[in-house]
Structures are given as C-alpha cells and as structure tokens.
N, CA, C and O atoms as a Maestro MAE file, in Angstrom:
{
 s_m_m2io_version
 :::
 2.0.0
}

f_m_ct {
 s_m_title
 :::
 protein
 m_atom[256] {
  # First column is atom index #
  i_m_mmod_type
  r_m_x_coord
  r_m_y_coord
  r_m_z_coord
  i_m_residue_number
  s_m_chain_name
  s_m_pdb_residue_name
  s_m_pdb_atom_name
  i_m_atomic_number
  :::
  1 25 0.978 -1.178 -0.015 1 A "MET " " N  " 7
  2 3 0.095 0.142 0.060 1 A "MET " " CA " 6
  3 2 0.895 1.299 -0.146 1 A "MET " " C  " 6
  4 15 1.976 1.372 0.438 1 A "MET " " O  " 8
  5 25 0.565 2.089 -0.793 2 A "ARG " " N  " 7
  6 3 1.444 3.500 -0.942 2 A "ARG " " CA " 6
  7 2 0.498 4.363 0.146 2 A "ARG " " C  " 6
  8 15 -0.499 5.019 -0.155 2 A "ARG " " O  " 8
  9 25 1.014 4.210 1.361 3 A "GLU " " N  " 7
  10 3 0.043 4.892 2.372 3 A "GLU " " CA " 6
  11 2 0.269 6.604 2.166 3 A "GLU " " C  " 6
  12 15 -0.590 7.458 2.385 3 A "GLU " " O  " 8
  13 25 1.598 6.827 1.709 4 A "LYS " " N  " 7
  14 3 1.756 8.594 1.635 4 A "LYS " " CA " 6
  15 2 0.761 9.244 0.430 4 A "LYS " " C  " 6
  16 15 0.250 10.364 0.442 4 A "LYS " " O  " 8
  17 25 0.641 8.217 -0.600 5 A "LEU " " N  " 7
  18 3 -0.224 8.643 -1.604 5 A "LEU " " CA " 6
  19 2 -1.624 8.631 -1.211 5 A "LEU " " C  " 6
  20 15 -2.334 9.585 -1.529 5 A "LEU " " O  " 8
  21 25 -2.068 7.705 -0.588 6 A "ARG " " N  " 7
  22 3 -3.332 7.646 -0.008 6 A "ARG " " CA " 6
  23 2 -3.890 8.751 1.028 6 A "ARG " " C  " 6
  24 15 -5.039 9.193 1.041 6 A "ARG " " O  " 8
  25 25 -2.869 9.092 1.865 7 A "LYS " " N  " 7
  26 3 -2.832 10.148 2.742 7 A "LYS " " CA " 6
  27 2 -3.035 11.458 2.127 7 A "LYS " " C  " 6
  28 15 -3.876 12.286 2.479 7 A "LYS " " O  " 8
  29 25 -2.189 11.573 1.178 8 A "ALA " " N  " 7
  30 3 -2.255 12.888 0.402 8 A "ALA " " CA " 6
  31 2 -3.550 13.247 -0.145 8 A "ALA " " C  " 6
  32 15 -4.048 14.359 0.031 8 A "ALA " " O  " 8
  33 25 -4.165 12.200 -0.888 9 A "ARG " " N  " 7
  34 3 -5.644 12.180 -1.384 9 A "ARG " " CA " 6
  35 2 -6.530 12.629 -0.294 9 A "ARG " " C  " 6
  36 15 -7.278 13.607 -0.296 9 A "ARG " " O  " 8
  37 25 -6.338 11.796 0.599 10 A "LEU " " N  " 7
  38 3 -7.415 11.958 1.930 10 A "LEU " " CA " 6
  39 2 -7.434 13.543 2.566 10 A "LEU " " C  " 6
  40 15 -8.394 14.152 3.038 10 A "LEU " " O  " 8
  41 25 -6.090 13.961 2.412 11 A "SER " " N  " 7
  42 3 -6.014 15.190 3.219 11 A "SER " " CA " 6
  43 2 -6.613 16.252 2.449 11 A "SER " " C  " 6
  44 15 -6.960 17.280 3.029 11 A "SER " " O  " 8
  45 25 -6.778 16.111 1.153 12 A "ARG " " N  " 7
  46 3 -7.509 17.002 -0.018 12 A "ARG " " CA " 6
  47 2 -8.807 16.634 0.045 12 A "ARG " " C  " 6
  48 15 -9.461 17.314 -0.746 12 A "ARG " " O  " 8
  49 25 -9.584 15.718 0.746 13 A "GLY " " N  " 7
  50 3 -10.772 15.533 0.715 13 A "GLY " " CA " 6
  51 2 -11.166 14.872 -0.749 13 A "GLY " " C  " 6
  52 15 -12.275 15.021 -1.262 13 A "GLY " " O  " 8
  53 25 -10.236 14.223 -1.257 14 A "LEU " " N  " 7
  54 3 -10.599 13.629 -2.838 14 A "LEU " " CA " 6
  55 2 -11.019 12.079 -2.567 14 A "LEU " " C  " 6
  56 15 -10.606 11.415 -1.616 14 A "LEU " " O  " 8
  57 25 -11.913 11.624 -3.574 15 A "ARG " " N  " 7
  58 3 -12.148 10.331 -3.828 15 A "ARG " " CA " 6
  59 2 -10.916 9.664 -4.833 15 A "ARG " " C  " 6
  60 15 -10.154 10.372 -5.491 15 A "ARG " " O  " 8
  61 25 -10.887 8.549 -4.821 16 A "GLN " " N  " 7
  62 3 -10.022 7.877 -5.704 16 A "GLN " " CA " 6
  63 2 -10.594 8.185 -7.478 16 A "GLN " " C  " 6
  64 15 -9.829 8.234 -8.442 16 A "GLN " " O  " 8
  65 25 -11.692 8.312 -7.518 17 A "GLU " " N  " 7
  66 3 -12.219 8.796 -8.972 17 A "GLU " " CA " 6
  67 2 -11.928 10.237 -9.177 17 A "GLU " " C  " 6
  68 15 -11.470 10.577 -10.268 17 A "GLU " " O  " 8
  69 25 -12.129 11.076 -8.302 18 A "ASP " " N  " 7
  70 3 -11.418 12.503 -8.429 18 A "ASP " " CA " 6
  71 2 -10.058 12.666 -9.016 18 A "ASP " " C  " 6
  72 15 -9.749 13.351 -9.990 18 A "ASP " " O  " 8
  73 25 -9.175 11.809 -8.148 19 A "VAL " " N  " 7
  74 3 -7.695 11.730 -8.427 19 A "VAL " " CA " 6
  75 2 -7.620 11.405 -9.841 19 A "VAL " " C  " 6
  76 15 -7.095 12.115 -10.699 19 A "VAL " " O  " 8
  77 25 -8.182 10.283 -10.020 20 A "ALA " " N  " 7
  78 3 -7.964 9.408 -11.668 20 A "ALA " " CA " 6
  79 2 -8.359 10.730 -12.730 20 A "ALA " " C  " 6
  80 15 -7.622 11.239 -13.575 20 A "ALA " " O  " 8
  81 25 -9.534 11.034 -12.441 21 A "LYS " " N  " 7
  82 3 -10.052 12.070 -13.714 21 A "LYS " " CA " 6
  83 2 -8.960 13.277 -13.705 21 A "LYS " " C  " 6
  84 15 -8.541 13.701 -14.782 21 A "LYS " " O  " 8
  85 25 -8.490 13.842 -12.425 22 A "LYS " " N  " 7
  86 3 -7.594 15.030 -12.703 22 A "LYS " " CA " 6
  87 2 -6.195 14.574 -13.116 22 A "LYS " " C  " 6
  88 15 -5.380 15.464 -13.359 22 A "LYS " " O  " 8
  89 25 -5.816 13.299 -13.226 23 A "ILE " " N  " 7
  90 3 -4.594 12.931 -13.858 23 A "ILE " " CA " 6
  91 2 -4.751 12.299 -15.177 23 A "ILE " " C  " 6
  92 15 -3.789 12.081 -15.914 23 A "ILE " " O  " 8
  93 25 -6.039 11.990 -15.489 24 A "GLY " " N  " 7
  94 3 -6.110 11.355 -16.884 24 A "GLY " " CA " 6
  95 2 -6.078 9.794 -16.896 24 A "GLY " " C  " 6
  96 15 -5.700 9.291 -17.954 24 A "GLY " " O  " 8
  97 25 -6.399 9.007 -15.938 25 A "VAL " " N  " 7
  98 3 -6.406 7.519 -15.914 25 A "VAL " " CA " 6
  99 2 -7.639 7.227 -15.426 25 A "VAL " " C  " 6
  100 15 -8.366 8.034 -14.847 25 A "VAL " " O  " 8
  101 25 -7.932 5.893 -15.686 26 A "SER " " N  " 7
  102 3 -9.230 5.120 -15.126 26 A "SER " " CA " 6
  103 2 -8.976 5.041 -13.556 26 A "SER " " C  " 6
  104 15 -7.866 5.002 -13.026 26 A "SER " " O  " 8
  105 25 -10.289 5.024 -12.868 27 A "THR " " N  " 7
  106 3 -10.344 4.901 -11.576 27 A "THR " " CA " 6
  107 2 -9.459 3.435 -11.110 27 A "THR " " C  " 6
  108 15 -8.709 3.323 -10.140 27 A "THR " " O  " 8
  109 25 -9.738 2.603 -11.917 28 A "ARG " " N  " 7
  110 3 -9.003 0.986 -11.467 28 A "ARG " " CA " 6
  111 2 -7.601 1.357 -11.694 28 A "ARG " " C  " 6
  112 15 -6.812 0.934 -10.850 28 A "ARG " " O  " 8
  113 25 -7.089 2.116 -12.733 29 A "MET " " N  " 7
  114 3 -5.527 2.132 -12.794 29 A "MET " " CA " 6
  115 2 -5.153 3.211 -11.357 29 A "MET " " C  " 6
  116 15 -4.230 2.966 -10.580 29 A "MET " " O  " 8
  117 25 -5.839 4.098 -11.264 30 A "TYR " " N  " 7
  118 3 -5.534 4.860 -9.953 30 A "TYR " " CA " 6
  119 2 -5.513 3.920 -8.726 30 A "TYR " " C  " 6
  120 15 -4.555 3.950 -7.953 30 A "TYR " " O  " 8
  121 25 -6.453 3.172 -8.557 31 A "GLN " " N  " 7
  122 3 -6.403 2.228 -7.507 31 A "GLN " " CA " 6
  123 2 -5.161 1.181 -7.386 31 A "GLN " " C  " 6
  124 15 -4.714 0.778 -6.312 31 A "GLN " " O  " 8
  125 25 -4.712 0.836 -8.596 32 A "HIS " " N  " 7
  126 3 -3.574 0.151 -8.622 32 A "HIS " " CA " 6
  127 2 -2.063 0.856 -8.351 32 A "HIS " " C  " 6
  128 15 -1.036 0.363 -7.884 32 A "HIS " " O  " 8
  129 25 -2.315 2.019 -8.769 33 A "LEU " " N  " 7
  130 3 -1.228 2.868 -8.408 33 A "LEU " " CA " 6
  131 2 -1.112 3.063 -6.852 33 A "LEU " " C  " 6
  132 15 -0.030 2.936 -6.277 33 A "LEU " " O  " 8
  133 25 -2.334 3.394 -6.168 34 A "GLU " " N  " 7
  134 3 -2.443 3.426 -4.639 34 A "GLU " " CA " 6
  135 2 -2.057 2.219 -3.972 34 A "GLU " " C  " 6
  136 15 -1.290 2.297 -3.012 34 A "GLU " " O  " 8
  137 25 -2.472 1.164 -4.345 35 A "THR " " N  " 7
  138 3 -2.195 0.071 -3.685 35 A "THR " " CA " 6
  139 2 -0.790 -0.605 -3.824 35 A "THR " " C  " 6
  140 15 -0.298 -1.442 -3.067 35 A "THR " " O  " 8
  141 25 -0.255 -0.064 -4.946 36 A "GLY " " N  " 7
  142 3 1.072 -0.495 -5.109 36 A "GLY " " CA " 6
  143 2 1.144 -1.665 -6.242 36 A "GLY " " C  " 6
  144 15 2.252 -2.026 -6.638 36 A "GLY " " O  " 8
  145 25 0.105 -2.182 -6.695 37 A "SER " " N  " 7
  146 3 -0.050 -3.277 -7.597 37 A "SER " " CA " 6
  147 2 0.499 -3.329 -8.871 37 A "SER " " C  " 6
  148 15 0.723 -4.325 -9.557 37 A "SER " " O  " 8
  149 25 0.720 -1.988 -9.154 38 A "ARG " " N  " 7
  150 3 1.362 -1.318 -10.337 38 A "ARG " " CA " 6
  151 2 2.071 -0.142 -10.364 38 A "ARG " " C  " 6
  152 15 1.740 0.738 -9.570 38 A "ARG " " O  " 8
  153 25 3.014 0.050 -11.149 39 A "ASN " " N  " 7
  154 3 3.843 1.165 -11.057 39 A "ASN " " CA " 6
  155 2 3.318 2.428 -11.983 39 A "ASN " " C  " 6
  156 15 3.434 3.571 -11.539 39 A "ASN " " O  " 8
  157 25 2.859 2.239 -13.012 40 A "GLY " " N  " 7
  158 3 2.105 3.114 -14.126 40 A "GLY " " CA " 6
  159 2 3.301 3.792 -14.612 40 A "GLY " " C  " 6
  160 15 4.457 3.561 -14.258 40 A "GLY " " O  " 8
  161 25 2.899 4.650 -15.459 41 A "LYS " " N  " 7
  162 3 3.983 5.555 -16.341 41 A "LYS " " CA " 6
  163 2 4.408 6.733 -15.637 41 A "LYS " " C  " 6
  164 15 3.676 7.278 -14.810 41 A "LYS " " O  " 8
  165 25 5.487 7.125 -15.908 42 A "ILE " " N  " 7
  166 3 6.056 8.321 -15.396 42 A "ILE " " CA " 6
  167 2 4.962 9.519 -15.520 42 A "ILE " " C  " 6
  168 15 4.790 10.155 -14.480 42 A "ILE " " O  " 8
  169 25 4.332 9.841 -16.458 43 A "GLU " " N  " 7
  170 3 3.567 10.807 -16.739 43 A "GLU " " CA " 6
  171 2 2.419 10.801 -15.331 43 A "GLU " " C  " 6
  172 15 2.236 11.795 -14.628 43 A "GLU " " O  " 8
  173 25 1.873 9.742 -15.168 44 A "TYR " " N  " 7
  174 3 0.837 9.743 -13.979 44 A "TYR " " CA " 6
  175 2 1.654 10.325 -12.861 44 A "TYR " " C  " 6
  176 15 1.227 11.375 -12.382 44 A "TYR " " O  " 8
  177 25 2.929 9.739 -12.291 45 A "TRP " " N  " 7
  178 3 3.554 10.379 -11.281 45 A "TRP " " CA " 6
  179 2 3.743 11.780 -11.371 45 A "TRP " " C  " 6
  180 15 3.617 12.509 -10.387 45 A "TRP " " O  " 8
  181 25 4.049 12.212 -12.538 46 A "ASP " " N  " 7
  182 3 4.441 13.718 -12.797 46 A "ASP " " CA " 6
  183 2 3.191 14.345 -12.435 46 A "ASP " " C  " 6
  184 15 3.205 15.289 -11.644 46 A "ASP " " O  " 8
  185 25 1.991 13.871 -12.988 47 A "ALA " " N  " 7
  186 3 0.708 14.506 -12.395 47 A "ALA " " CA " 6
  187 2 0.228 14.641 -11.137 47 A "ALA " " C  " 6
  188 15 -0.382 15.621 -10.709 47 A "ALA " " O  " 8
  189 25 0.610 13.280 -10.320 48 A "LEU " " N  " 7
  190 3 0.353 13.416 -9.019 48 A "LEU " " CA " 6
  191 2 1.366 14.378 -8.229 48 A "LEU " " C  " 6
  192 15 0.967 15.220 -7.424 48 A "LEU " " O  " 8
  193 25 2.512 14.200 -8.494 49 A "GLU " " N  " 7
  194 3 3.412 15.293 -7.745 49 A "GLU " " CA " 6
  195 2 3.128 16.547 -8.018 49 A "GLU " " C  " 6
  196 15 3.470 17.396 -7.195 49 A "GLU " " O  " 8
  197 25 2.520 16.903 -9.091 50 A "ASP " " N  " 7
  198 3 1.944 18.436 -9.476 50 A "ASP " " CA " 6
  199 2 0.411 18.478 -8.511 50 A "ASP " " C  " 6
  200 15 0.235 19.446 -7.771 50 A "ASP " " O  " 8
  201 25 -0.435 17.590 -8.571 51 A "LEU " " N  " 7
  202 3 -1.485 17.767 -7.987 51 A "LEU " " CA " 6
  203 2 -1.340 18.062 -6.465 51 A "LEU " " C  " 6
  204 15 -1.867 19.044 -5.942 51 A "LEU " " O  " 8
  205 25 -0.539 17.084 -5.740 52 A "PHE " " N  " 7
  206 3 -0.310 16.903 -4.416 52 A "PHE " " CA " 6
  207 2 0.817 17.962 -3.880 52 A "PHE " " C  " 6
  208 15 0.726 18.410 -2.737 52 A "PHE " " O  " 8
  209 25 1.792 18.310 -4.676 53 A "ASP " " N  " 7
  210 3 2.809 19.197 -4.614 53 A "ASP " " CA " 6
  211 2 3.613 18.647 -3.549 53 A "ASP " " C  " 6
  212 15 4.038 19.301 -2.596 53 A "ASP " " O  " 8
  213 25 3.859 17.060 -3.807 54 A "ILE " " N  " 7
  214 3 4.954 16.194 -3.061 54 A "ILE " " CA " 6
  215 2 5.631 15.415 -3.854 54 A "ILE " " C  " 6
  216 15 5.087 14.727 -4.718 54 A "ILE " " O  " 8
  217 25 7.022 15.446 -3.620 55 A "PRO " " N  " 7
  218 3 7.834 14.610 -4.478 55 A "PRO " " CA " 6
  219 2 7.371 13.169 -4.884 55 A "PRO " " C  " 6
  220 15 7.093 12.305 -4.053 55 A "PRO " " O  " 8
  221 25 7.321 13.012 -6.089 56 A "GLN " " N  " 7
  222 3 7.103 11.581 -6.451 56 A "GLN " " CA " 6
  223 2 7.866 10.502 -5.920 56 A "GLN " " C  " 6
  224 15 7.337 9.393 -5.848 56 A "GLN " " O  " 8
  225 25 9.108 10.689 -5.516 57 A "ARG " " N  " 7
  226 3 9.708 9.557 -4.681 57 A "ARG " " CA " 6
  227 2 8.903 9.358 -3.383 57 A "ARG " " C  " 6
  228 15 8.784 8.217 -2.937 57 A "ARG " " O  " 8
  229 25 8.396 10.312 -2.813 58 A "THR " " N  " 7
  230 3 7.799 10.121 -1.598 58 A "THR " " CA " 6
  231 2 6.454 9.377 -1.737 58 A "THR " " C  " 6
  232 15 6.102 8.526 -0.920 58 A "THR " " O  " 8
  233 25 5.705 9.743 -2.832 59 A "LEU " " N  " 7
  234 3 4.372 9.462 -3.095 59 A "LEU " " CA " 6
  235 2 4.752 7.643 -3.638 59 A "LEU " " C  " 6
  236 15 4.069 6.680 -3.292 59 A "LEU " " O  " 8
  237 25 5.540 7.598 -4.209 60 A "ARG " " N  " 7
  238 3 5.615 6.220 -4.736 60 A "ARG " " CA " 6
  239 2 6.123 5.318 -3.830 60 A "ARG " " C  " 6
  240 15 6.026 4.144 -4.187 60 A "ARG " " O  " 8
  241 25 6.649 5.529 -2.736 61 A "SER " " N  " 7
  242 3 7.285 4.478 -1.575 61 A "SER " " CA " 6
  243 2 6.053 3.671 -1.121 61 A "SER " " C  " 6
  244 15 4.947 4.206 -1.043 61 A "SER " " O  " 8
  245 25 6.251 2.449 -0.840 62 A "ILE " " N  " 7
  246 3 5.464 1.414 -0.474 62 A "ILE " " CA " 6
  247 2 5.676 1.283 0.950 62 A "ILE " " C  " 6
  248 15 6.840 1.104 1.308 62 A "ILE " " O  " 8
  249 25 4.732 1.340 1.867 63 A "LYS " " N  " 7
  250 3 4.762 0.690 3.396 63 A "LYS " " CA " 6
  251 2 5.090 -0.504 3.319 63 A "LYS " " C  " 6
  252 15 4.412 -1.209 2.571 63 A "LYS " " O  " 8
  253 25 6.125 -1.061 3.992 64 A "VAL " " N  " 7
  254 3 6.451 -2.511 3.991 64 A "VAL " " CA " 6
  255 2 6.109 -2.804 5.425 64 A "VAL " " C  " 6
  256 15 6.239 -3.945 5.870 64 A "VAL " " O  " 8
  :::
 }
 m_bond[255] {
  # First column is bond index #
  i_m_from
  i_m_to
  i_m_order
  :::
  1 1 2 1
  2 2 3 1
  3 3 4 2
  4 3 5 1
  5 5 6 1
  6 6 7 1
  7 7 8 2
  8 7 9 1
  9 9 10 1
  10 10 11 1
  11 11 12 2
  12 11 13 1
  13 13 14 1
  14 14 15 1
  15 15 16 2
  16 15 17 1
  17 17 18 1
  18 18 19 1
  19 19 20 2
  20 19 21 1
  21 21 22 1
  22 22 23 1
  23 23 24 2
  24 23 25 1
  25 25 26 1
  26 26 27 1
  27 27 28 2
  28 27 29 1
  29 29 30 1
  30 30 31 1
  31 31 32 2
  32 31 33 1
  33 33 34 1
  34 34 35 1
  35 35 36 2
  36 35 37 1
  37 37 38 1
  38 38 39 1
  39 39 40 2
  40 39 41 1
  41 41 42 1
  42 42 43 1
  43 43 44 2
  44 43 45 1
  45 45 46 1
  46 46 47 1
  47 47 48 2
  48 47 49 1
  49 49 50 1
  50 50 51 1
  51 51 52 2
  52 51 53 1
  53 53 54 1
  54 54 55 1
  55 55 56 2
  56 55 57 1
  57 57 58 1
  58 58 59 1
  59 59 60 2
  60 59 61 1
  61 61 62 1
  62 62 63 1
  63 63 64 2
  64 63 65 1
  65 65 66 1
  66 66 67 1
  67 67 68 2
  68 67 69 1
  69 69 70 1
  70 70 71 1
  71 71 72 2
  72 71 73 1
  73 73 74 1
  74 74 75 1
  75 75 76 2
  76 75 77 1
  77 77 78 1
  78 78 79 1
  79 79 80 2
  80 79 81 1
  81 81 82 1
  82 82 83 1
  83 83 84 2
  84 83 85 1
  85 85 86 1
  86 86 87 1
  87 87 88 2
  88 87 89 1
  89 89 90 1
  90 90 91 1
  91 91 92 2
  92 91 93 1
  93 93 94 1
  94 94 95 1
  95 95 96 2
  96 95 97 1
  97 97 98 1
  98 98 99 1
  99 99 100 2
  100 99 101 1
  101 101 102 1
  102 102 103 1
  103 103 104 2
  104 103 105 1
  105 105 106 1
  106 106 107 1
  107 107 108 2
  108 107 109 1
  109 109 110 1
  110 110 111 1
  111 111 112 2
  112 111 113 1
  113 113 114 1
  114 114 115 1
  115 115 116 2
  116 115 117 1
  117 117 118 1
  118 118 119 1
  119 119 120 2
  120 119 121 1
  121 121 122 1
  122 122 123 1
  123 123 124 2
  124 123 125 1
  125 125 126 1
  126 126 127 1
  127 127 128 2
  128 127 129 1
  129 129 130 1
  130 130 131 1
  131 131 132 2
  132 131 133 1
  133 133 134 1
  134 134 135 1
  135 135 136 2
  136 135 137 1
  137 137 138 1
  138 138 139 1
  139 139 140 2
  140 139 141 1
  141 141 142 1
  142 142 143 1
  143 143 144 2
  144 143 145 1
  145 145 146 1
  146 146 147 1
  147 147 148 2
  148 147 149 1
  149 149 150 1
  150 150 151 1
  151 151 152 2
  152 151 153 1
  153 153 154 1
  154 154 155 1
  155 155 156 2
  156 155 157 1
  157 157 158 1
  158 158 159 1
  159 159 160 2
  160 159 161 1
  161 161 162 1
  162 162 163 1
  163 163 164 2
  164 163 165 1
  165 165 166 1
  166 166 167 1
  167 167 168 2
  168 167 169 1
  169 169 170 1
  170 170 171 1
  171 171 172 2
  172 171 173 1
  173 173 174 1
  174 174 175 1
  175 175 176 2
  176 175 177 1
  177 177 178 1
  178 178 179 1
  179 179 180 2
  180 179 181 1
  181 181 182 1
  182 182 183 1
  183 183 184 2
  184 183 185 1
  185 185 186 1
  186 186 187 1
  187 187 188 2
  188 187 189 1
  189 189 190 1
  190 190 191 1
  191 191 192 2
  192 191 193 1
  193 193 194 1
  194 194 195 1
  195 195 196 2
  196 195 197 1
  197 197 198 1
  198 198 199 1
  199 199 200 2
  200 199 201 1
  201 201 202 1
  202 202 203 1
  203 203 204 2
  204 203 205 1
  205 205 206 1
  206 206 207 1
  207 207 208 2
  208 207 209 1
  209 209 210 1
  210 210 211 1
  211 211 212 2
  212 211 213 1
  213 213 214 1
  214 214 215 1
  215 215 216 2
  216 215 217 1
  217 217 218 1
  218 218 219 1
  219 219 220 2
  220 219 221 1
  221 221 222 1
  222 222 223 1
  223 223 224 2
  224 223 225 1
  225 225 226 1
  226 226 227 1
  227 227 228 2
  228 227 229 1
  229 229 230 1
  230 230 231 1
  231 231 232 2
  232 231 233 1
  233 233 234 1
  234 234 235 1
  235 235 236 2
  236 235 237 1
  237 237 238 1
  238 238 239 1
  239 239 240 2
  240 239 241 1
  241 241 242 1
  242 242 243 1
  243 243 244 2
  244 243 245 1
  245 245 246 1
  246 246 247 1
  247 247 248 2
  248 247 249 1
  249 249 250 1
  250 250 251 1
  251 251 252 2
  252 251 253 1
  253 253 254 1
  254 254 255 1
  255 255 256 2
  :::
 }
}
C-alpha cells in the first residue's frame, strides 16, 4: 500500500475517482497505483506530484 499517496488524497478530501479524473487515468488504474500493485507511467507520477505538491519519490514509496 502506498500510504503516503493515500494520505495525500484524503488530506485534500478527494475520492479515488476524483484523482483519476484529474490525472487522466481510469479509476481502476489509480487504485492500482495507490495499492502498489502497478507502477504506472512516469506521466502519472508527474501529474500526481503536481496535484499534491509532494515529490513523486515520496508518493511512490510502498509501506512495508
């Protein structure tokens, strides 16, 4: 689980569907990104970094 990505989304009061729409991916793809089951394209992470103003290296980290 990418807990920092999830917390960033929740701190903005956004649903997974909202984030998916803002970065131009399907809700299911965003769910994969958030759970860590897929890495996704660099463009997705660039968009998430811009949306949350958090470095993508931080957002991509997976809680172990």
